[in-house]
Each structure stands twice: as C-alpha cells, then as structure tokens.
SEDODO-406416 format. One record per atom (N, C-alpha, C): residue number from 1; residue in three letters; atom name; x, y, z. Coordinates in Angstrom, 2 decimals, decimal comma. Atoms other than C-alpha are relative to their C-alpha. Layout:
BEGIN
+-----+------+------+---------+---------+---------+
!  nr ! rest ! atom !      xx !      yy !      zz !
+-----+------+------+---------+---------+---------+
! NUM !  ALA !   CA !       X !       Y !       Z !
...
+-----+------+------+---------+---------+---------+
END
This chain:
BEGIN
+-----+------+------+---------+---------+---------+
!  nr ! rest ! atom !      xx !      yy !      zz !
+-----+------+------+---------+---------+---------+
!   1 !  MET !    N !    0,85 !   -1,18 !    0,00 !
!   1 !  MET !   CA !    0,00 !    0,00 !    0,00 !
!   1 !  MET !    C !    0,89 !    1,24 !    0,00 !
!   2 !  THR !    N !   -0,77 !   -1,22 !    0,10 !
!   2 !  THR !   CA !    1,38 !    3,40 !   -0,98 !
!   2 !  THR !    C !   -0,74 !    1,13 !    0,68 !
!   3 !  MET !    N !    0,58 !   -1,15 !   -0,69 !
!   3 !  MET !   CA !    0,74 !    6,34 !    1,32 !
!   3 !  MET !    C !    0,56 !    1,26 !   -0,63 !
!   4 !  ASP !    N !   -0,43 !   -1,26 !    0,61 !
!   4 !  ASP !   CA !    0,86 !    9,71 !   -0,39 !
!   4 !  ASP !    C !   -0,30 !    1,12 !    0,99 !
!   5 !  THR !    N !    0,21 !   -0,94 !   -1,09 !
!   5 !  THR !   CA !    1,15 !   11,84 !    2,75 !
!   5 !  THR !    C !    0,91 !    1,21 !   -0,15 !
!   6 !  THR !    N !   -0,80 !   -1,22 !   -0,02 !
!   6 !  THR !   CA !    2,32 !   15,43 !    2,90 !
!   6 !  THR !    C !    0,00 !    0,54 !    1,42 !
!   7 !  ILE !    N !   -0,15 !   -0,56 !   -1,34 !
!   7 !  ILE !   CA !    3,47 !   17,33 !    5,96 !
!   7 !  ILE !    C !    0,04 !    1,52 !   -0,11 !
!   8 !  ALA !    N !   -0,05 !   -1,47 !   -0,06 !
!   8 !  ALA !   CA !    2,83 !   20,99 !    6,80 !
!   8 !  ALA !    C !    1,40 !    0,41 !    0,45 !
!   9 !  GLN !    N !   -1,36 !   -0,44 !   -0,29 !
!   9 !  GLN !   CA !    6,17 !   22,82 !    6,85 !
!   9 !  GLN !    C !   -0,02 !    1,37 !    0,67 !
!  10 !  PRO !    N !   -0,08 !   -1,32 !   -0,64 !
!  10 !  PRO !   CA !    6,84 !   25,63 !    9,34 !
!  10 !  PRO !    C !    0,76 !    0,98 !   -0,90 !
!  11 !  LEU !    N !   -0,59 !   -1,02 !    0,87 !
!  11 !  LEU !   CA !    7,73 !   28,87 !    7,55 !
!  11 !  LEU !    C !    0,60 !    1,13 !    0,81 !
!  12 !  ALA !    N !   -0,56 !   -1,25 !   -0,52 !
!  12 !  ALA !   CA !   10,06 !   31,70 !    8,46 !
!  12 !  ALA !    C !   -0,68 !    1,12 !   -0,79 !
!  13 !  PRO !    N !    0,67 !   -1,08 !    0,72 !
!  13 !  PRO !   CA !    8,55 !   35,08 !    7,53 !
!  13 !  PRO !    C !    0,60 !    0,29 !   -1,37 !
!  14 !  GLU !    N !   -0,64 !   -0,31 !    1,28 !
!  14 !  GLU !   CA !   11,11 !   35,60 !    4,75 !
!  14 !  GLU !    C !   -0,22 !   -1,10 !   -1,05 !
!  15 !  ASP !    N !    0,25 !    1,09 !    0,94 !
!  15 !  ASP !   CA !   10,12 !   32,25 !    3,16 !
!  15 !  ASP !    C !   -1,41 !    0,02 !   -0,58 !
!  16 !  ILE !    N !    1,38 !   -0,07 !    0,48 !
!  16 !  ILE !   CA !    6,51 !   33,26 !    2,54 !
!  16 !  ILE !    C !   -0,02 !    0,74 !   -1,34 !
!  17 !  VAL !    N !    0,08 !   -0,59 !    1,33 !
!  17 !  VAL !   CA !    5,79 !   33,96 !   -1,13 !
!  17 !  VAL !    C !   -1,44 !   -0,09 !   -0,52 !
!  18 !  PRO !    N !    1,35 !    0,05 !    0,57 !
!  18 !  PRO !   CA !    2,62 !   34,72 !   -3,12 !
!  18 !  PRO !    C !   -0,26 !   -1,34 !   -0,68 !
!  19 !  GLY !    N !    0,41 !    1,25 !    0,60 !
!  19 !  GLY !   CA !    0,70 !   31,66 !   -4,26 !
!  19 !  GLY !    C !    0,03 !   -1,18 !    0,95 !
!  20 !  GLN !    N !   -0,06 !    1,10 !   -0,97 !
!  20 !  GLN !   CA !    1,45 !   29,51 !   -1,20 !
!  20 !  GLN !    C !   -1,31 !   -0,09 !    0,77 !
!  21 !  TYR !    N !    1,11 !    0,22 !   -0,90 !
!  21 !  TYR !   CA !   -1,26 !   27,99 !    0,93 !
!  21 !  TYR !    C !    0,59 !   -0,13 !    1,40 !
!  22 !  ILE !    N !   -0,54 !   -0,03 !   -1,36 !
!  22 !  ILE !   CA !   -0,68 !   28,67 !    4,63 !
!  22 !  ILE !    C !   -1,10 !   -0,20 !    1,02 !
!  23 !  THR !    N !    0,89 !    0,12 !   -1,14 !
!  23 !  THR !   CA !   -2,26 !   27,99 !    7,99 !
!  23 !  THR !    C !    0,82 !    0,29 !    1,25 !
!  24 !  PRO !    N !   -0,79 !   -0,32 !   -1,20 !
!  24 !  PRO !   CA !   -1,27 !   29,08 !   11,51 !
!  24 !  PRO !    C !    0,35 !   -1,25 !    0,79 !
!  25 !  LEU !    N !   -0,42 !    1,05 !   -0,93 !
!  25 !  LEU !   CA !    0,72 !   26,74 !   13,74 !
!  25 !  LEU !    C !   -0,20 !    0,47 !    1,43 !
!  26 !  VAL !    N !    0,03 !   -0,54 !   -1,35 !
!  26 !  VAL !   CA !    0,90 !   28,99 !   16,79 !
!  26 !  VAL !    C !   -0,41 !    1,47 !   -0,06 !
!  27 !  ARG !    N !    0,32 !   -1,41 !   -0,16 !
!  27 !  ARG !   CA !   -0,63 !   32,29 !   17,84 !
!  27 !  ARG !    C !    0,74 !    0,50 !    1,24 !
!  28 !  VAL !    N !   -0,79 !   -0,57 !   -1,10 !
!  28 !  VAL !   CA !    1,46 !   34,55 !   20,07 !
!  28 !  VAL !    C !   -0,73 !    1,24 !    0,53 !
!  29 !  GLN !    N !    0,56 !   -1,19 !   -0,64 !
!  29 !  GLN !   CA !    0,06 !   37,05 !   22,56 !
!  29 !  GLN !    C !    1,02 !    0,53 !    0,98 !
!  30 !  GLU !    N !   -0,91 !   -0,63 !   -0,96 !
!  30 !  GLU !   CA !    2,12 !   39,50 !   24,54 !
!  30 !  GLU !    C !   -0,85 !    0,61 !    1,10 !
!  31 !  ARG !    N !    0,77 !   -0,47 !   -1,15 !
!  31 !  ARG !   CA !    0,84 !   40,25 !   28,02 !
!  31 !  ARG !    C !    0,92 !    0,68 !    1,00 !
!  32 !  PHE !    N !   -0,70 !   -0,62 !   -1,11 !
!  32 !  PHE !   CA !    1,87 !   42,40 !   30,91 !
!  32 !  PHE !    C !   -0,47 !   -0,67 !    1,28 !
!  33 !  PRO !    N !    0,41 !    0,64 !   -1,25 !
!  33 !  PRO !   CA !    1,90 !   40,89 !   34,38 !
!  33 !  PRO !    C !   -0,98 !    0,87 !    0,77 !
!  34 !  ASN !    N !    0,94 !   -0,71 !   -0,85 !
!  34 !  ASN !   CA !   -0,74 !   41,84 !   36,87 !
!  34 !  ASN !    C !    0,77 !    0,93 !    0,94 !
!  35 !  LEU !    N !   -0,74 !   -0,98 !   -0,82 !
!  35 !  LEU !   CA !    0,55 !   45,02 !   38,50 !
!  35 !  LEU !    C !   -0,36 !   -0,07 !    1,48 !
!  36 !  TYR !    N !    0,44 !    0,08 !   -1,39 !
!  36 !  TYR !   CA !   -1,35 !   44,23 !   41,68 !
!  36 !  TYR !    C !    0,27 !   -1,37 !    0,60 !
!  37 !  SER !    N !   -0,32 !    1,35 !   -0,45 !
!  37 !  SER !   CA !    0,09 !   40,74 !   42,08 !
!  37 !  SER !    C !    0,91 !    0,04 !    1,22 !
!  38 !  ASP !    N !   -0,87 !    0,13 !   -1,18 !
!  38 !  ASP !   CA !    1,72 !   39,68 !   45,34 !
!  38 !  ASP !    C !    1,18 !   -0,92 !   -0,29 !
!  39 !  ASP !    N !   -1,06 !    0,93 !    0,37 !
!  39 !  ASP !   CA !    4,09 !   37,39 !   43,45 !
!  39 !  ASP !    C !    1,34 !    0,74 !   -0,03 !
!  40 !  ALA !    N !   -1,30 !   -0,69 !   -0,10 !
!  40 !  ALA !   CA !    7,61 !   38,50 !   44,42 !
!  40 !  ALA !    C !    0,96 !   -0,42 !   -1,10 !
!  41 !  PHE !    N !   -0,93 !    0,51 !    1,01 !
!  41 !  PHE !   CA !    9,23 !   36,46 !   41,62 !
!  41 !  PHE !    C !   -0,27 !    0,58 !   -1,39 !
!  42 !  VAL !    N !    0,36 !   -0,56 !    1,30 !
!  42 !  VAL !   CA !    7,56 !   38,35 !   38,76 !
!  42 !  VAL !    C !    0,56 !    1,41 !   -0,12 !
!  43 !  ASP !    N !   -0,47 !   -1,36 !    0,27 !
!  43 !  ASP !   CA !    9,36 !   41,36 !   37,30 !
!  43 !  ASP !    C !   -1,18 !    0,76 !   -0,62 !
!  44 !  LYS !    N !    1,24 !   -0,65 !    0,42 !
!  44 !  LYS !   CA !    6,42 !   43,72 !   36,96 !
!  44 !  LYS !    C !    0,18 !    0,99 !   -1,13 !
!  45 !  THR !    N !   -0,21 !   -0,97 !    1,07 !
!  45 !  THR !   CA !    8,04 !   45,90 !   34,30 !
!  45 !  THR !    C !    0,14 !   -0,67 !   -1,37 !
!  46 !  GLU !    N !   -0,21 !    0,67 !    1,27 !
!  46 !  GLU !   CA !    8,56 !   43,26 !   31,60 !
!  46 !  GLU !    C !   -1,24 !   -0,78 !   -0,43 !
!  47 !  SER !    N !    1,11 !    0,78 !    0,53 !
!  47 !  SER !   CA !    5,94 !   41,75 !   29,35 !
!  47 !  SER !    C !    0,46 !   -1,44 !   -0,21 !
!  48 !  PHE !    N !   -0,33 !    1,39 !    0,29 !
!  48 !  PHE !   CA !    5,79 !   38,03 !   28,65 !
!  48 !  PHE !    C !   -0,90 !   -0,48 !   -1,14 !
!  49 !  ARG !    N !    0,73 !    0,51 !    1,15 !
!  49 !  ARG !   CA !    4,60 !   36,00 !   25,67 !
!  49 !  ARG !    C !   -0,69 !   -1,31 !    0,35 !
!  50 !  ILE !    N !    0,76 !    1,23 !   -0,14 !
!  50 !  ILE !   CA !    1,94 !   33,32 !   25,65 !
!  50 !  ILE !    C !   -0,23 !   -0,53 !   -1,41 !
!  51 !  THR !    N !    0,27 !    0,62 !    1,30 !
!  51 !  THR !   CA !    1,76 !   30,91 !   22,73 !
!  51 !  THR !    C !   -1,05 !   -1,08 !    0,18 !
!  52 !  PHE !    N !    1,01 !    1,05 !   -0,04 !
!  52 !  PHE !   CA !   -1,19 !   28,68 !   21,97 !
!  52 !  PHE !    C !   -0,36 !   -0,41 !   -1,42 !
!  53 !  VAL !    N !    0,41 !    0,53 !    1,29 !
!  53 !  VAL !   CA !   -2,57 !   26,59 !   19,15 !
!  53 !  VAL !    C !   -1,38 !    0,56 !   -0,31 !
!  54 !  PRO !    N !    1,30 !   -0,58 !    0,35 !
!  54 !  PRO !   CA !   -5,37 !   28,45 !   17,36 !
!  54 !  PRO !    C !   -0,93 !   -1,05 !   -0,59 !
!  55 !  HIS !    N !    1,01 !    0,86 !    0,60 !
!  55 !  HIS !   CA !   -8,60 !   26,82 !   16,21 !
!  55 !  HIS !    C !   -0,04 !    0,29 !   -1,50 !
!  56 !  VAL !    N !   -0,12 !   -0,22 !    1,44 !
!  56 !  VAL !   CA !   -8,22 !   26,35 !   12,45 !
!  56 !  VAL !    C !   -0,76 !   -1,06 !   -0,77 !
!  57 !  ARG !    N !    0,67 !    0,96 !    0,87 !
!  57 !  ARG !   CA !  -10,28 !   24,73 !    9,70 !
!  57 !  ARG !    C !    0,49 !    0,08 !   -1,44 !
!  58 !  ASN !    N !   -0,37 !   -0,14 !    1,41 !
!  58 !  ASN !   CA !   -9,27 !   26,13 !    6,29 !
!  58 !  ASN !    C !    1,32 !    0,74 !   -0,18 !
!  59 !  PRO !    N !   -1,20 !   -0,79 !    0,33 !
!  59 !  PRO !   CA !   -5,91 !   27,20 !    4,87 !
!  59 !  PRO !    C !   -0,39 !    1,21 !   -0,85 !
!  60 !  VAL !    N !    0,22 !   -1,19 !    0,82 !
!  60 !  VAL !   CA !   -5,61 !   30,55 !    3,07 !
!  60 !  VAL !    C !    1,13 !    0,09 !   -1,02 !
!  61 !  ARG !    N !   -1,01 !   -0,18 !    1,06 !
!  61 !  ARG !   CA !   -3,69 !   31,63 !   -0,04 !
!  61 !  ARG !    C !    0,67 !    1,36 !    0,16 !
!  62 !  VAL !    N !   -0,78 !   -1,24 !   -0,10 !
!  62 !  VAL !   CA !   -0,94 !   34,26 !    0,07 !
!  62 !  VAL !    C !   -0,13 !    0,75 !   -1,33 !
!  63 !  LEU !    N !    0,08 !   -0,84 !    1,19 !
!  63 !  LEU !   CA !   -1,54 !   37,13 !   -2,37 !
!  63 !  LEU !    C !    1,23 !    0,88 !   -0,15 !
!  64 !  GLU !    N !   -1,17 !   -0,89 !    0,00 !
!  64 !  GLU !   CA !    1,26 !   39,57 !   -1,44 !
!  64 !  GLU !    C !    0,66 !   -0,02 !    1,36 !
!  65 !  VAL !    N !   -0,77 !   -0,03 !   -1,24 !
!  65 !  VAL !   CA !    3,98 !   39,92 !    1,17 !
!  65 !  VAL !    C !    0,73 !    1,33 !    0,11 !
!  66 !  CYS !    N !   -0,77 !   -1,20 !   -0,34 !
!  66 !  CYS !   CA !    5,35 !   43,12 !    2,76 !
!  66 !  CYS !    C !    0,26 !   -0,14 !    1,51 !
!  67 !  LEU !    N !   -0,25 !    0,38 !   -1,39 !
!  67 !  LEU !   CA !    6,94 !   41,94 !    5,99 !
!  67 !  LEU !    C !   -0,07 !    1,19 !    0,94 !
!  68 !  PRO !    N !    0,54 !    1,20 !   -0,61 !
!  68 !  PRO !   CA !    5,68 !   41,80 !    8,66 !
!  68 !  PRO !    C !   -1,45 !   -0,29 !   -0,38 !
!  69 !  PHE !    N !    1,40 !    0,19 !    0,38 !
!  69 !  PHE !   CA !    2,33 !   41,88 !    6,83 !
!  69 !  PHE !    C !   -0,12 !   -0,89 !   -1,23 !
!  70 !  VAL !    N !    0,27 !    0,89 !    1,12 !
!  70 !  VAL !   CA !    0,84 !   39,33 !    4,46 !
!  70 !  VAL !    C !   -1,46 !    0,20 !   -0,39 !
!  71 !  LEU !    N !    1,36 !   -0,10 !    0,52 !
!  71 !  LEU !   CA !   -2,22 !   39,85 !    2,27 !
!  71 !  LEU !    C !   -0,42 !   -1,40 !   -0,41 !
!  72 !  ILE !    N !    0,45 !    1,36 !    0,26 !
!  72 !  ILE !   CA !   -4,22 !   36,63 !    2,15 !
!  72 !  ILE !    C !   -1,39 !   -0,01 !   -0,60 !
!  73 !  GLU !    N !    1,33 !    0,21 !    0,57 !
!  73 !  GLU !   CA !   -7,30 !   35,28 !    0,39 !
!  73 !  GLU !    C !   -0,59 !   -1,25 !    0,64 !
!  74 !  THR !    N !    0,70 !    1,15 !   -0,58 !
!  74 !  THR !   CA !   -9,83 !   32,99 !    2,07 !
!  74 !  THR !    C !   -0,58 !   -0,85 !   -1,12 !
!  75 !  PRO !    N !    0,61 !    0,84 !    1,03 !
!  75 !  PRO !   CA !  -11,45 !   30,08 !    0,23 !
!  75 !  PRO !    C !   -1,24 !    0,62 !   -0,65 !
!  76 !  LYS !    N !    1,18 !   -0,66 !    0,57 !
!  76 !  LYS !   CA !  -14,55 !   32,26 !   -0,32 !
!  76 !  LYS !    C !    0,34 !    1,28 !   -0,75 !
!  77 !  GLY !    N !   -0,42 !   -1,14 !    0,79 !
!  77 !  GLY !   CA !  -12,49 !   35,00 !   -1,99 !
!  77 !  GLY !    C !    0,17 !    1,30 !    0,76 !
!  78 !  LYS !    N !   -0,19 !   -1,22 !   -0,81 !
!  78 !  LYS !   CA !  -12,32 !   37,51 !    0,87 !
!  78 !  LYS !    C !    1,49 !    0,21 !    0,25 !
!  79 !  THR !    N !   -1,40 !   -0,29 !   -0,27 !
!  79 !  THR !   CA !   -9,01 !   39,26 !    1,46 !
!  79 !  THR !    C !    0,15 !    0,63 !    1,39 !
!  80 !  ARG !    N !   -0,31 !   -0,53 !   -1,32 !
!  80 !  ARG !   CA !   -7,43 !   40,12 !    4,80 !
!  80 !  ARG !    C !    1,50 !    0,19 !    0,11 !
!  81 !  MET !    N !   -1,43 !   -0,18 !   -0,26 !
!  81 !  MET !   CA !   -4,12 !   41,28 !    6,15 !
!  81 !  MET !    C !    0,35 !   -0,74 !    1,29 !
!  82 !  LEU !    N !   -0,47 !    0,77 !   -1,13 !
!  82 !  LEU !   CA !   -2,19 !   39,07 !    8,53 !
!  82 !  LEU !    C !    1,30 !    0,61 !    0,51 !
!  83 !  ASP !    N !   -1,20 !   -0,55 !   -0,63 !
!  83 !  ASP !   CA !    0,43 !   40,41 !   10,98 !
!  83 !  ASP !    C !    0,85 !   -1,15 !    0,51 !
!  84 !  LEU !    N !   -0,85 !    1,13 !   -0,35 !
!  84 !  LEU !   CA !    3,31 !   37,93 !   11,25 !
!  84 !  LEU !    C !    0,63 !    0,12 !    1,38 !
!  85 !  ARG !    N !   -0,51 !   -0,12 !   -1,37 !
!  85 !  ARG !   CA !    4,32 !   39,31 !   14,64 !
!  85 !  ARG !    C !   -0,89 !   -0,75 !    0,98 !
!  86 !  ARG !    N !    0,93 !    0,70 !   -0,87 !
!  86 !  ARG !   CA !    1,31 !   37,48 !   16,04 !
!  86 !  ARG !    C !   -0,12 !   -1,49 !   -0,28 !
!  87 !  TYR !    N !    0,18 !    1,39 !    0,40 !
!  87 !  TYR !   CA !    1,56 !   34,13 !   14,24 !
!  87 !  TYR !    C !    1,28 !   -0,65 !   -0,48 !
!  88 !  ARG !    N !   -0,97 !    0,84 !    0,69 !
!  88 !  ARG !   CA !    3,93 !   31,35 !   13,31 !
!  88 !  ARG !    C !   -0,80 !   -0,83 !   -0,97 !
!  89 !  LEU !    N !    0,78 !    0,63 !    1,06 !
!  89 !  LEU !   CA !    2,75 !   29,90 !   10,03 !
!  89 !  LEU !    C !    0,65 !   -1,26 !   -0,53 !
!  90 !  ALA !    N !   -0,49 !    1,20 !    0,67 !
!  90 !  ALA !   CA !    3,06 !   26,63 !    8,19 !
!  90 !  ALA !    C !   -0,56 !    0,00 !   -1,42 !
!  91 !  ARG !    N !    0,44 !    0,16 !    1,38 !
!  91 !  ARG !   CA !    2,85 !   25,92 !    4,48 !
!  91 !  ARG !    C !   -0,60 !   -1,38 !   -0,14 !
!  92 !  VAL !    N !    0,60 !    1,29 !    0,32 !
!  92 !  VAL !   CA !    0,46 !   23,19 !    3,41 !
!  92 !  VAL !    C !    0,22 !   -0,25 !   -1,49 !
!  93 !  SER !    N !   -0,27 !    0,34 !    1,39 !
!  93 !  SER !   CA !    0,84 !   21,37 !    0,11 !
!  93 !  SER !    C !   -1,01 !    0,68 !   -0,93 !
!  94 !  ASP !    N !    0,90 !   -0,61 !    0,99 !
!  94 !  ASP !   CA !   -0,64 !   22,89 !   -3,03 !
!  94 !  ASP !    C !   -1,23 !   -0,88 !   -0,23 !
!  95 !  ARG !    N !    1,12 !    0,93 !    0,21 !
!  95 !  ARG !   CA !   -2,79 !   19,79 !   -3,50 !
!  95 !  ARG !    C !   -1,02 !    0,12 !    1,11 !
!  96 !  PHE !    N !    0,89 !   -0,13 !   -1,15 !
!  96 !  PHE !   CA !   -4,22 !   20,12 !    0,01 !
!  96 !  PHE !    C !   -0,73 !    1,35 !   -0,03 !
!  97 !  GLY !    N !    0,60 !   -1,33 !    0,05 !
!  97 !  GLY !   CA !   -4,80 !   23,88 !   -0,33 !
!  97 !  GLY !    C !   -1,05 !    0,12 !   -1,10 !
!  98 !  GLU !    N !    0,96 !   -0,05 !    1,11 !
!  98 !  GLU !   CA !   -6,51 !   23,53 !   -3,71 !
!  98 !  GLU !    C !   -1,25 !   -0,82 !    0,31 !
!  99 !  ALA !    N !    1,15 !    0,84 !   -0,37 !
!  99 !  ALA !   CA !   -8,72 !   20,73 !   -2,38 !
!  99 !  ALA !    C !   -0,89 !    0,72 !    1,01 !
! 100 !  MET !    N !    0,79 !   -0,74 !   -0,98 !
! 100 !  MET !   CA !   -9,80 !   22,87 !    0,58 !
! 100 !  MET !    C !   -0,72 !    1,18 !   -0,63 !
! 101 !  PHE !    N !    0,65 !   -1,12 !    0,69 !
! 101 !  PHE !   CA !  -10,51 !   25,87 !   -1,67 !
! 101 !  PHE !    C !   -1,17 !   -0,51 !   -0,84 !
! 102 !  ALA !    N !    1,07 !    0,56 !    0,83 !
! 102 !  ALA !   CA !  -12,57 !   23,70 !   -4,05 !
! 102 !  ALA !    C !   -1,17 !   -0,46 !    0,86 !
! 103 !  ARG !    N !    1,05 !    0,48 !   -0,91 !
! 103 !  ARG !   CA !  -14,48 !   22,14 !   -1,15 !
! 103 !  ARG !    C !   -0,79 !    1,16 !    0,58 !
! 104 !  ALA !    N !    0,66 !   -1,16 !   -0,61 !
! 104 !  ALA !   CA !  -15,25 !   25,52 !    0,45 !
! 104 !  ALA !    C !   -0,89 !    0,73 !   -1,00 !
! 105 !  GLN !    N !    0,79 !   -0,71 !    1,01 !
! 105 !  GLN !   CA !  -16,55 !   26,96 !   -2,82 !
! 105 !  GLN !    C !   -1,28 !   -0,74 !   -0,35 !
! 106 !  THR !    N !    1,19 !    0,77 !    0,34 !
! 106 !  THR !   CA !  -19,07 !   24,14 !   -3,29 !
! 106 !  THR !    C !   -0,97 !   -0,13 !    1,16 !
! 107 !  GLN !    N !    0,87 !    0,12 !   -1,16 !
! 107 !  GLN !   CA !  -20,51 !   24,26 !    0,25 !
! 107 !  GLN !    C !   -0,91 !    1,21 !    0,12 !
! 108 !  PRO !    N !    0,92 !   -1,12 !   -0,19 !
! 108 !  PRO !   CA !  -23,61 !   26,35 !    0,92 !
! 108 !  PRO !    C !    0,31 !    0,74 !    1,30 !
! 109 !  PRO !    N !   -0,21 !   -0,75 !   -1,24 !
! 109 !  PRO !   CA !  -23,55 !   29,10 !    3,59 !
! 109 !  PRO !    C !   -0,73 !   -0,68 !    1,16 !
! 110 !  VAL !    N !    0,60 !    0,55 !   -1,21 !
! 110 !  VAL !   CA !  -24,36 !   28,05 !    7,16 !
! 110 !  VAL !    C !   -0,87 !    1,06 !    0,63 !
! 111 !  LYS !    N !    0,90 !   -0,95 !   -0,66 !
! 111 !  LYS !   CA !  -27,34 !   29,68 !    8,85 !
! 111 !  LYS !    C !    0,21 !   -0,08 !    1,50 !
! 112 !  ASP !    N !   -0,21 !   -0,09 !   -1,44 !
! 112 !  ASP !   CA !  -26,70 !   30,85 !   12,40 !
! 112 !  ASP !    C !   -1,03 !    0,98 !    0,53 !
! 113 !  GLY !    N !    1,09 !   -0,88 !   -0,43 !
! 113 !  GLY !   CA !  -29,92 !   32,20 !   13,89 !
! 113 !  GLY !    C !   -0,65 !    0,61 !   -1,21 !
! 114 !  ASN !    N !    0,58 !   -0,70 !    1,14 !
! 114 !  ASN !   CA !  -31,22 !   34,84 !   11,48 !
! 114 !  ASN !    C !    1,04 !    0,44 !   -1,01 !
! 115 !  GLU !    N !   -1,07 !   -0,43 !    0,90 !
! 115 !  GLU !   CA !  -27,83 !   35,63 !    9,93 !
! 115 !  GLU !    C !    0,59 !   -1,17 !   -0,74 !
! 116 !  GLU !    N !   -0,72 !    1,01 !    0,75 !
! 116 !  GLU !   CA !  -26,11 !   33,69 !    7,20 !
! 116 !  GLU !    C !    1,48 !    0,28 !    0,12 !
! 117 !  LYS !    N !   -1,44 !   -0,14 !   -0,09 !
! 117 !  LYS !   CA !  -22,42 !   33,07 !    7,72 !
! 117 !  LYS !    C !    0,63 !   -1,04 !   -0,89 !
! 118 !  GLU !    N !   -0,73 !    0,94 !    0,83 !
! 118 !  GLU !   CA !  -19,98 !   31,47 !    5,39 !
! 118 !  GLU !    C !    0,91 !   -0,84 !    0,86 !
! 119 !  ARG !    N !   -0,82 !    0,91 !   -0,79 !
! 119 !  ARG !   CA !  -18,03 !   28,47 !    6,62 !
! 119 !  ARG !    C !    1,42 !    0,53 !    0,20 !
! 120 !  ASP !    N !   -1,38 !   -0,45 !   -0,17 !
! 120 !  ASP !   CA !  -14,64 !   30,01 !    5,95 !
! 120 !  ASP !    C !    0,08 !    1,24 !    0,86 !
! 121 !  GLU !    N !    0,00 !   -1,15 !   -0,90 !
! 121 !  GLU !   CA !  -15,63 !   33,20 !    7,79 !
! 121 !  GLU !    C !    0,14 !   -0,47 !    1,44 !
! 122 !  ASP !    N !   -0,08 !    0,51 !   -1,36 !
! 122 !  ASP !   CA !  -16,15 !   31,15 !   10,94 !
! 122 !  ASP !    C !    1,39 !   -0,50 !    0,31 !
! 123 !  SER !    N !   -1,29 !    0,60 !   -0,30 !
! 123 !  SER !   CA !  -12,88 !   29,29 !   10,64 !
! 123 !  SER !    C !    1,14 !    1,00 !   -0,09 !
! 124 !  VAL !    N !   -1,11 !   -0,93 !    0,18 !
! 124 !  VAL !   CA !  -10,64 !   32,09 !    9,38 !
! 124 !  VAL !    C !   -0,03 !    1,11 !    1,05 !
! 125 !  SER !    N !    0,05 !   -1,12 !   -0,94 !
! 125 !  SER !   CA !  -11,89 !   34,84 !   11,69 !
! 125 !  SER !    C !    0,47 !   -0,41 !    1,38 !
! 126 !  LYS !    N !   -0,45 !    0,44 !   -1,31 !
! 126 !  LYS !   CA !  -11,05 !   32,71 !   14,73 !
! 126 !  LYS !    C !    1,50 !    0,13 !    0,17 !
! 127 !  TRP !    N !   -1,44 !   -0,14 !   -0,18 !
! 127 !  TRP !   CA !   -7,36 !   32,94 !   14,00 !
! 127 !  TRP !    C !    0,54 !    1,31 !   -0,50 !
! 128 !  PHE !    N !   -0,45 !   -1,33 !    0,41 !
! 128 !  PHE !   CA !   -7,26 !   36,52 !   12,71 !
! 128 !  PHE !    C !   -0,30 !    1,06 !    1,03 !
! 129 !  GLU !    N !    0,36 !   -1,02 !   -0,99 !
! 129 !  GLU !   CA !   -8,59 !   38,27 !   15,78 !
! 129 !  GLU !    C !    0,85 !   -0,10 !    1,22 !
+-----+------+------+---------+---------+---------+
END
C-alpha cells in the first residue's frame, strides 16, 4: 500500500511567497503581568509571551507579502491582512490547499440564527482576531 502523505512545513517570515497555501501553527500574545500581584518572583516591568494553538479549519492563499504583513485570500475570496508578529505559520501542500478551496466553494452558507455566515468566515476569523 502506498501512502501519499504530505506534511505541513513551518515557515520563516522571509520564506513566505505569493501563491502559497498557509495555515497558523501557533498564535502569540504578549501580556503584561498583573501590576497588583503579590508574586515576588515576577518582574512587573517586563511583558511576557503566551503561545497557543489556534482553532483552524481552512488554509488561506498568500496574495502579497510586505513583511511583517501578508495579504491573504480565504477560500470564499475575501481578502485580509495578517500580521506575522502574532503568528507562526506553516505551508500546506498545493494539492491540500486547492482541495480545501474547491471544497469551500461548493458548500452552501451556514445559517446561524437569522444571519447567514460562510463556513470560511467562521474558521478564518477565529485565527485573525
């Protein structure tokens, strides 16, 4: 049996080029410690970074790069700007990205209460905010 498996490759910001399909690996948040904390071991003047895995469903396509910003396109054709200071990204294979884009274009919008929302809006907006 032949397995035709691809692996998402972590990208350095300078390796991102137009036409690639990307998805976030890690989201980074910078926080300041609680100024009213009784913790004697915390330096209250320095910020610290928290990294976590974002909730992701669909990859996006890179349109243009002007570091640290990247202009991307969602599977439904919407464009957004991504700030690379907040994310570590991975490149997914072209075959995988094209399959996800084709799948997203054939799915009908999801109704949420009285509003209609597109599937990629739900998945993409969770890792852009």
